[in-house]
C-alpha positions in Angstrom: 41.9 -0.1 -40.3 40.7 1.2 -37.0 42.3 -0.4 -33.9 39.6 -1.1 -31.4 40.4 0.3 -27.9 40.6 -2.1 -25.1 37.6 -1.8 -22.8 38.3 -0.4 -19.4 38.0 -2.9 -16.6 35.3 -1.7 -14.2 36.5 -1.2 -10.6 34.5 -1.7 -7.4 34.9 -0.9 -3.7 33.0 -2.6 -0.9 32.3 -0.8 2.4 31.0 -3.2 5.1 29.1 -2.3 8.2 28.0 -4.7 11.0 28.9 -8.2 12.3 31.0 -11.1 11.1 28.1 -12.4 9.0 28.2 -9.1 7.0 31.9 -9.5 6.4 31.4 -13.0 5.2 28.7 -11.8 2.9 31.1 -9.1 1.5 33.5 -11.9 0.6 30.8 -13.5 -1.5 29.8 -10.2 -3.0 33.4 -9.8 -4.1 33.2 -13.2 -5.8 30.0 -12.1 -7.5 31.6 -8.9 -8.9 34.8 -10.6 -9.9 32.8 -13.2 -11.9 31.3 -10.3 -13.9 34.7 -8.9 -14.9 35.1 -6.3 -12.2 38.3 -5.6 -10.3 38.4 -4.6 -6.6 40.2 -1.5 -5.5 41.3 -0.2 -2.2 39.7 3.2 -2.0 36.4 4.9 -2.8 38.0 7.4 -5.2 39.3 4.6 -7.5 35.9 2.9 -7.9 33.4 3.0 -10.7 30.9 1.2 -8.4 30.7 1.5 -4.6 28.9 -1.4 -2.9 27.7 -0.6 0.7 26.9 -3.7 2.8 24.6 -2.4 5.5 23.6 -3.3 9.0 20.2 -2.5 10.6 20.8 -3.8 14.2 20.9 -0.2 15.6 19.8 3.1 14.2 23.4 4.4 14.5 24.5 1.8 11.9 21.9 3.1 9.4 22.9 6.7 10.2 26.5 5.9 9.3 25.4 4.5 5.9 23.5 7.7 5.2 26.5 9.8 6.2 28.8 7.8 3.9 26.5 8.3 1.0 26.2 12.0 1.7 30.0 12.1 1.9 30.4 10.3 -1.5 28.1 12.7 -3.2 29.7 15.8 -1.6 32.9 14.8 -3.4 31.0 14.9 -6.7 31.8 11.2 -7.3 30.3 9.8 -10.5 30.5 6.2 -9.1 27.5 4.1 -9.1 26.2 3.4 -5.6 24.8 0.0 -4.8 23.2 -0.8 -1.5 23.0 -4.3 -0.1 22.9 -6.2 3.2 20.4 -5.8 6.0 18.8 -2.6 5.0 18.0 -4.0 1.6 17.1 -7.4 3.1 14.3 -5.7 5.2 12.9 -4.2 2.0 13.2 -7.5 0.1 11.3 -9.5 2.8 8.5 -7.0 3.0 5.7 -8.3 0.7 3.8 -4.9 0.9 6.6 -3.0 -0.9 6.4 -0.2 1.7 9.9 -0.8 3.1 11.4 -0.5 -0.4 9.5 2.7 -1.1 10.7 4.1 2.2 14.3 3.2 1.5 14.2 4.8 -2.0 12.7 7.9 -0.5 15.3 8.0 2.3 18.3 7.3 0.0 17.5 8.8 -3.4 21.3 8.8 -4.3 21.4 5.0 -4.4 21.4 3.6 -8.0 20.8 0.0 -7.2 19.4 -2.1 -4.3 21.0 -5.6 -4.3 19.3 -8.3 -2.2 21.9 -10.9 -0.9 19.7 -13.7 -2.3 20.8 -12.5 -5.8 24.4 -13.2 -4.8 23.8 -16.6 -3.2 26.6 -19.2 -2.8 27.3 -19.8 -6.5 30.4 -17.6 -6.5 33.6 -18.4 -4.6 34.2 -16.0 -1.7 37.2 -13.7 -2.2 39.1 -13.9 1.1 42.0 -11.6 2.0 43.1 -13.7 5.0 45.1 -16.8 3.8 44.8 -18.9 7.0 41.4 -18.1 8.5 38.0 -18.3 6.7 34.5 -17.3 7.6 32.1 -20.1 6.5 28.4 -19.3 6.6 26.3 -22.4 7.5 22.9 -20.8 7.8 21.1 -17.5 7.3 18.2 -15.9 9.0 16.5 -16.5 12.3 13.3 -18.0 13.6 13.4 -16.8 17.2 11.9 -13.2 17.0 13.6 -11.7 20.1 11.5 -8.6 20.6 14.5 -6.2 20.2 15.9 -7.8 17.0 15.4 -7.0 13.3 17.3 -10.0 12.0 14.2 -12.1 11.2 13.0 -9.1 9.1 16.3 -8.3 7.4 17.5 -11.9 6.7 14.2 -13.8 6.8 13.5 -17.2 8.4 16.4 -19.5 9.1 17.7 -21.4 6.1 20.6 -24.0 6.5 23.2 -24.5 3.8 23.4 -28.1 2.6 25.6 -30.3 4.9 27.7 -31.6 2.0 28.2 -28.1 0.6 29.8 -27.0 3.9 32.0 -30.1 4.1 33.1 -29.6 0.5 33.9 -25.9 1.0 36.0 -26.6 4.1 37.8 -29.4 2.4 38.7 -27.0 -0.5 39.8 -24.4 2.0 42.2 -26.7 3.8 43.6 -28.0 0.5 44.5 -24.3 -0.2 46.3 -23.7 3.1 43.5 -22.7 5.5 43.8 -24.2 9.0 41.3 -22.1 10.9 37.6 -21.7 10.1 34.7 -19.9 11.8 31.2 -21.2 11.2 28.8 -18.3 10.9 25.1 -18.2 11.5 22.6 -16.1 13.5 21.9 -19.2 15.6 24.5 -21.9 14.6 23.4 -24.5 17.1 20.0 -24.8 15.5 21.7 -25.7 12.2 19.8 -28.3 10.2 16.4 -27.9 11.7 15.0 -27.2 8.2 17.0 -30.0 6.6 15.7 -32.8 8.9 12.5 -34.5 8.2 10.4 -35.5 11.2 11.3 -38.8 12.7 13.7 -39.5 9.8 17.4 -40.3 9.9 19.7 -37.8 8.2 22.1 -39.1 5.5 25.7 -37.8 5.6 27.8 -37.2 2.5 29.6 -40.5 3.1 26.3 -42.5 3.1 26.1 -43.0 6.8 22.8 -42.1 8.5 22.5 -40.2 11.8 19.8 -39.4 14.3 19.2 -35.7 14.7 19.7 -34.2 18.2 16.4 -33.0 19.6 16.9 -30.0 21.9 14.8 -30.2 25.1 13.7 -26.8 26.4 11.0 -25.8 28.9 10.0 -29.5 29.3 9.4 -30.2 25.6 11.4 -31.2 22.6 12.0 -27.9 20.7 13.9 -28.5 17.4 16.0 -31.2 15.7 19.6 -30.1 15.0 22.6 -31.7 13.3 25.1 -29.0 14.4 27.0 -31.4 16.8 27.3 -33.9 13.9 28.5 -31.1 11.5 31.2 -30.2 14.0 32.2 -33.8 14.5 32.5 -34.3 10.7 34.6 -31.2 10.3 36.9 -32.3 13.2 37.9 -35.3 11.1 39.7 -33.0 8.7 43.2 -33.1 10.3 44.4 -30.1 8.3 42.1 -27.9 10.5 43.9 -26.8 13.7 41.0 -24.7 14.9 37.2 -24.7 14.4 35.3 -21.7 15.8 31.6 -20.9 15.6 29.4 -17.8 16.1 26.8 -17.4 17.5 24.9 -19.8 19.8 21.6 -19.3 21.5 21.6 -20.7 25.1 18.3 -22.6 24.7 19.7 -24.6 21.8 23.0 -25.6 23.5 22.5 -29.4 23.9 24.5 -31.8 26.1 25.5 -33.6 22.8 27.1 -30.3 21.6 29.0 -29.9 24.8 30.3 -33.5 24.5 31.4 -33.0 20.8 33.4 -29.8 21.8 35.0 -31.6 24.8 36.0 -34.6 22.7 37.6 -32.7 19.8 40.5 -30.4 20.8 40.5 -28.7 17.4 37.1 -27.0 18.3 37.7 -23.6 19.8 37.6 -23.3 23.6 36.0 -19.9 23.3 32.2 -20.0 23.2 30.1 -17.0 22.5 26.8 -17.3 24.4 24.7 -14.1 24.4 22.8 -13.6 27.6 21.4 -10.1 26.8 20.2 -9.5 30.3 20.5 -11.0 33.8 17.0 -10.1 34.9 14.2 -12.7 34.4 11.5 -10.1 33.8 13.6 -8.4 31.1 14.5 -11.7 29.5 10.8 -12.5 29.3 10.0 -9.1 27.7 12.9 -9.8 25.3 11.4 -13.2 24.3 14.6 -14.9 25.4 13.6 -18.5 26.4 15.6 -19.0 29.6 15.9 -17.6 33.0 19.1 -16.2 34.6 19.4 -19.4 36.7 19.0 -21.6 33.6 21.8 -19.6 31.9 24.1 -19.9 34.9 23.4 -23.7 35.0 24.3 -24.0 31.4 27.6 -22.1 31.9 28.5 -24.3 34.8 27.7 -27.4 32.8 29.9 -26.2 30.0 32.8 -25.4 32.3 32.5 -28.7 34.1 32.8 -30.6 30.9 35.2 -28.5 28.8 38.4 -27.6 30.6 39.9 -24.1 30.0 36.8 -22.9 28.2 36.2 -19.1 27.9 32.7 -17.6 27.7 31.9 -14.4 25.8 28.5 -12.7 25.6 26.3 -10.0 24.2 24.3 -7.7 26.6 21.8 -4.9 25.9 21.5 -2.1 28.5 18.6 0.2 28.7 15.9 -2.2 27.4 12.5 -0.7 28.0 11.5 -1.0 31.6 15.0 -2.0 32.8 14.9 -0.7 36.3 17.9 -0.2 38.5 17.1 -3.5 40.2 16.9 -5.2 36.8 20.3 -3.7 35.8 21.9 -4.8 39.0 20.7 -8.3 38.4 22.6 -8.2 35.2 25.7 -6.9 37.0 25.4 -9.8 39.5 25.1 -12.4 36.7 28.2 -11.0 35.0 30.2 -11.2 38.2 29.1 -14.9 38.7 30.0 -15.9 35.2 33.2 -14.0 34.8 33.0 -13.4 31.0 36.2 -13.2 29.0 34.7 -10.9 26.4 31.5 -8.9 26.4 29.9 -7.0 23.6 27.7 -4.5 25.4 25.3 -2.3 23.4 22.8 0.4 24.3 19.2 -0.5 23.4 18.2 0.9 20.0 14.5 1.3 19.3 13.7 -0.2 15.9 10.2 0.6 14.5 9.6 -2.9 13.1 10.3 -4.8 16.3 7.8 -6.1 18.9 9.6 -4.1 21.6 9.0 -0.9 19.8 5.3 -1.6 19.4 4.8 -3.0 23.0 7.2 -1.0 25.2 8.5 2.1 23.6 11.9 3.5 24.7 11.8 4.9 28.2 15.4 4.8 29.4 17.4 8.0 28.9 20.5 8.1 26.7 22.6 9.2 29.7 21.5 6.3 31.8 22.1 3.8 29.0 25.6 5.2 28.6 26.3 5.0 32.3 25.2 1.3 32.4 27.1 0.6 29.2 30.4 1.7 30.8 29.8 -0.3 34.0 29.2 -3.6 32.1 31.8 -2.9 29.4 34.5 -2.7 32.1 33.1 -5.7 34.0 32.8 -8.0 30.9 36.1 -7.1 29.3 38.6 -7.6 32.1 41.6 -8.4 29.7 41.2 -5.1 27.9 40.8 -2.9 31.0 43.5 -4.7 32.9 45.9 -4.3 30.0 45.1 -0.6 29.7 45.6 -0.2 33.4 49.2 -1.7 33.2 50.0 0.6 30.2 
């Protein structure tokens, strides 16, 4: 009688590039693979399948993906290479199929292209942190800033069901988690696609609420139920901290400010990307506010929420950013006094409106010079600490 050999458990390794949303996606990808009988390992060399979760915000991020794949193949690895994330998302959302053909041509070593939609939310996220959890509440973006590829890589904004988020957070706190971070490309527009026009929204407990209509440029822009989501989560007393990333300034309502102020468990750090302090550049970026409106919002937040800290994102070297325009950004940063700043050099992306309309006319040296000025200005804690050491 032959004894059947036990089948080998397939092993996988995930390499993640990009932002917090990508890391949250990788936790769901782990759940997806574990449900299929795979086991996660700690190194590339141990893996039978290598999953690369990609970012497309800047060309340098895509170049690092290409470099990693080249490195894997140079080691004569027999592991299957699976690509997912933003680079695959761009191909998946292109109805012409041209983006996928280009990706296959550019990365012939890749064995499988996995759209995140195939992973979905059906599998439990595998989290390595036992106290803090990333909780996605929406995916995609409707804003089409001229420099940004997110609407092309992740598609239009889709909100997760309200009750699904509440249920996931409840389960997390029952398992020892006390800090969550709500993740979305624009969290404070959450629910705009869930709310029916002029209708009340029903909460999981049966109560009905009136959506918050955000007023911008003299008109009602969108309905949102993000303030109510925060309020509901704040009722969970096992949560000691509720953070969220990222907010767009034009959707930051007075009601949201009040909910944060009234609930001490909600993080006093607010990430509020400004991108530029020059009105002409903001207009070219398709950012729907002026520098004055941004400063007024910051002042309102600080007036109503004691001890709040403001962080931001800024792009230097956007097409046409003159020395005067850059200095306007420097002035705004000095007025705000950011606690944290994520400064990046403009990266020309072919698919964006900025590429088609403006090109890329600021030199790399000048971008780099401006980067260092703003990096030091917007990250005072880091530079002051380094100076003391």
